[in-house]
C-alpha positions in Angstrom: 224.7 38.0 115.3 220.9 37.0 113.9 218.6 36.3 116.2 217.9 33.2 115.6 213.4 32.2 116.5 213.7 28.4 116.4 212.5 26.9 119.4 213.1 23.5 120.1 210.4 21.5 121.6 210.4 17.9 122.9 213.2 17.7 119.9 211.3 19.1 117.0 212.5 22.8 115.4 209.6 25.3 115.2 210.2 27.8 112.3 207.9 30.0 111.0 207.1 28.9 107.0 207.5 32.9 105.4 204.9 32.0 102.8 202.3 30.3 104.4 202.1 31.3 108.0 202.0 28.6 109.0 204.9 26.4 111.7 207.5 23.9 109.4 206.7 21.4 111.4 202.9 21.7 110.3 204.2 20.9 107.2 204.6 17.4 105.1 206.7 16.4 102.1 205.6 18.3 99.9 204.9 21.3 101.3 208.7 21.2 102.9 209.4 21.4 99.8 207.6 23.3 98.0 207.8 26.6 100.8 211.6 25.9 100.6 212.3 26.2 97.0 209.4 29.3 96.6 211.6 31.1 100.2 215.2 30.6 98.7 214.0 31.7 94.6 212.6 34.7 96.9 215.0 35.6 98.9 217.8 35.1 96.7 216.3 37.6 94.5 214.0 39.7 97.3 213.6 42.9 95.0 212.3 41.1 91.8 209.7 39.9 94.4 209.2 42.7 96.7 206.3 44.5 95.0 204.4 41.1 94.6 204.9 39.9 98.3 207.3 40.7 100.6 208.4 37.9 102.7 209.5 38.3 106.6 212.5 36.3 107.8 211.8 33.0 109.7 214.9 33.6 111.2 215.6 37.2 112.3 211.9 39.0 111.4 213.5 41.0 108.9 212.0 42.1 105.5 214.2 40.1 102.8 214.8 43.2 101.3 216.1 45.3 104.4 219.3 42.4 104.0 223.2 42.6 103.1 223.9 39.6 100.7 225.5 38.5 103.2 222.6 38.0 106.0 220.7 36.8 103.4 222.8 33.6 102.8 223.0 33.1 106.4 219.6 33.4 106.9 218.8 31.2 104.3 221.4 28.4 105.0 219.8 28.8 108.4 216.1 28.1 106.7 217.7 25.2 104.3 219.6 23.3 107.5 215.9 23.5 109.2 213.8 22.5 105.7 216.4 19.7 105.6 216.1 18.6 109.7 211.6 18.3 109.0 211.8 17.1 105.7 213.9 14.0 107.7 212.5 13.1 110.3 208.9 12.4 108.9 
């Protein structure tokens, strides 16, 4: 089971952005959308992007290259759910 590093504080999800190293709740809607889709693209194909910009998973803090396919899918789906919540709360 994955460890989730999401902290709910005063009803707000705090998830680290794997691309720009800010908290996701500090992003505006356009930044959330940009980081979300870039993360999904890179996380679904970590071999192609690992040499350019290896990313750390915001959900379990492992490198995306170290994930199995099912782990990557689970982490990406959780990150999408978190980003969707933040996007709709702004």
